[in-house]
N, C-alpha and C positions, 0 to 999 in steps of 0.2 A: 475541740477539745475543751475540756474544762479543769481548771486547777482552782483548787483551795489552799487559802493560807488562815492560819490564825495568829494573831499578834497582841501582844501588850505595849504598851504606852504611857506616856504621861498623861497628867490629867489638868495640866495649867491648860488657861487659853492662849489662843493664838491670834496671828494678825487675819486669819480668815474670818475671824467673828463667829464662829462656831460656837468654842468654847464645851460647856460641861452638855452632855449628851452626844459630843462628836463621837461617830466612827472612825472617819479617817480625816485628817488635815493633812493638804501640802501647801508649802510656802516656797514661793520663788523657784517651783519646779522648773528644771531644764532637762529634757530629752530628747533621746534621740541621736541620730546620726544623719545629715549636718543636725546641730543641736537646734533645738524650739527656743522660743524667745520665752524667758522665765513668766509664770502664773502660777497662781494660787486658786485652790480649790477647797471647799472643806463641805462635808455630809454630817448632816445629824438624822437623828433616828427617826424614822417614817418620812423620811424627804427622798421628792425627785428631783436630782438637779441635771441639767442638760450641758453635757460639755461639748459646746459648737467648735469643730475644725475647719480649717478650709478643704474645701472639695481634691480628693485625692492624696492627703496627709493620713498617714498610718494611723490608725486609732488604737490598736492592739498595745503598741510597745507603751503607751502612755498608762493603758489599764494596768499592765503587768506593773510597772512604777508604781501605782496608786495602790496595788495591793499588798506590796512589798515582796514581790516576785523577782525583779528588777531593780539593780540598783539605778538611781539617777545620774545624770551627766554632772547636775548641782541642784542645790536647795535640800529641801528636807519633808520628810513623809513622817506623820505622827500616827500614832493610832492610840487616841486617849484612852478608850476601853476595849475591853476584851471583846471581841466578834468576831462570827466565821465570815469570810469574804471571800465570792467566788468571781473569776473571770468569766464570764459568757460569750463564747465564741462560735463562728460557724452556726448561726440561728438556733441555739443550743438554751434557748430562755427557758423552757418546760424543765429540762434535766437542771438547770442552774436552781428554779425554785424548788423541786422536787427534793434538796438537800437543805432546805431551811434555813437560807442564811440569813446574816443580819444586813449584808450590803452587796447588792449584784452588780458589777462594772461590767455593763451590756454592750456591745458594739452595734448599735441599734441598724445600722446598714444589712445587717443580717437577718432582722425581723423587721425590716421596711413592710413588706408584702402580709403581714399578721395585722389584720385590721382589730383584733381583739386584742392587740397588744399592750393597749393603754387601759382597757379595763381590766386586764389581770394586773397591770401593774399599780393601778388604782386599790383593785380588791386587796392587796398582798400589800401595800403601803397600811391598809387599815389594821394590817396585823402587825404592824411595826417594822415591818422591811423598808430596807431603804433601796435607791438604787442610784445609780450616774449611768446617761446616757448619752453615749459618745456617739455623735453625729455629726454630720456636714450639711443637713438639713433644716434651716431654720424653723419649719413647720414642727417637724418633732421636737427639736431643743426646747421650741417657746409654748410647746405642751406641759413641761415641766413648772416644778416650783419656784427653780432660780436658773440662772443660766449663767454659766463662766466658759470664756473663751480660750482658747490654747493654741499654738502653735501657728500664728499669724505673721505675716510678714505685711508692710504696708501696702505693697502691689495687691497683693492678695484681697487684702481690704477694700481697696479701690475697686476691683473687678465686682468684688460680692456686693458694694453699696450698688456699683451701677446695674447690675440684675434684678436687684432689690427694687429700685426707682422702676426701671422698665415693668416689672411685676407688679409693683403697687400702684403703677399708672393704668395699667388694664382693667385692674380690680375697682379702682375708685371710679374711673367711668362707668363702669356697669353699675356698682352701685348706684351712682347718682342718677344713672338712666332710669334705673328700675324706681326710686322715688316717686309717692304716690300712684304706682301703678297696680297694689294690691300683692306682689309678689314677696309675702312678708318672710316666708320661708328662706327664699332664696337668699334676699336682703341682708338675713339674720347670719345665713352662712357665710357672705360675703364678709360682712364685718367682724366675725369669728377670725377668719383666715387674716384679714388686714389688721386686727389689732395685733396678732403674734408677728405679723410682718414689721409694722411700726414699732415693736417693741424691740426686735430683733435692729432694726435700723437704727434705734436710738444704742443698742449696745456696740454694734461697728462703728457709728461714728465718733463713741466715746473714744474704741480701741484707738481710731485714728487721728484722733485727738492727742491720746497720750504719747504716741509714738512717731508723730509727723515731724519732720526735721525740717530747718529753715530753709526756704527757697521753694522748690516746686512739688514738694509733698504740702507744705504748707496751702499752697495755692491750690492743690489737687484736694485737700481738706474744706476748703472753703467752697469750692463747688460743688463737694459733695453735698456740703449743706446747705448751699442753695437750691441744689436740683430734687434734694429730698423736703424742701419747706413747700415747694410747689405742689405737692400730690401728698402731703399729710393731711387726715382729714382728723378734728377733736375728737379726744378718747370718749368723749360724753356722747357724741352722735354714735359712735360705733357701739358703745354700751346699749344706749337706748334702741336701736335696731336688734341688738341680741336677746334685750329682755322682751322686746315686741312677740320677736319669734317664738320665745323660749314659752310665753302664754298663750301662744296657741295649741 
């Protein structure tokens, strides 16, 4: 189902840091039952923003609130400029784009198997269309221009970090094992994956630090940071491998 809403709003800058040129700005937004932790997000014209949620958390209710279709539990959603906002659910990205919207709020899980999705988003973005990509996939989220986290509890962050460290460990080992063996394209692909995973790990660690309470959660935060540091590669190393693969 597709739902379209047109909104008018204020033009002043907000704490999302987007300000002039923003299509939608949400500040300290709380959504759902049980209610999510507060989060803020802003989307500017021609921008792709990843909205990363925990696995299993409903995405569509948040998108509907961001479109102004449903009321938030708390917080504020502003529409600084007139724009057509489309909520795309059940894999209806093509239908959404055919409506020539200014902003598409997309449940990306429905289009996860569409290998052309990101090429289509880039093409539409070049024409000025903006996107919010709601997903529980770090890989999807960190293909975006920016990423915001929403609806995370501390234990979910801990589980996500543990899974991230396992995945990064496997990929880092393969990346280092291929050094000097001539498999430049494979190393470049691994480097690109690791670049996104490392960006995601920084965001999750920052969110853990923000919401950790003294005691066991603080200990879990320090443990996660230590484990992450053991598998972390310098961004310059990864960028060099990516550039080398692109030159082939």
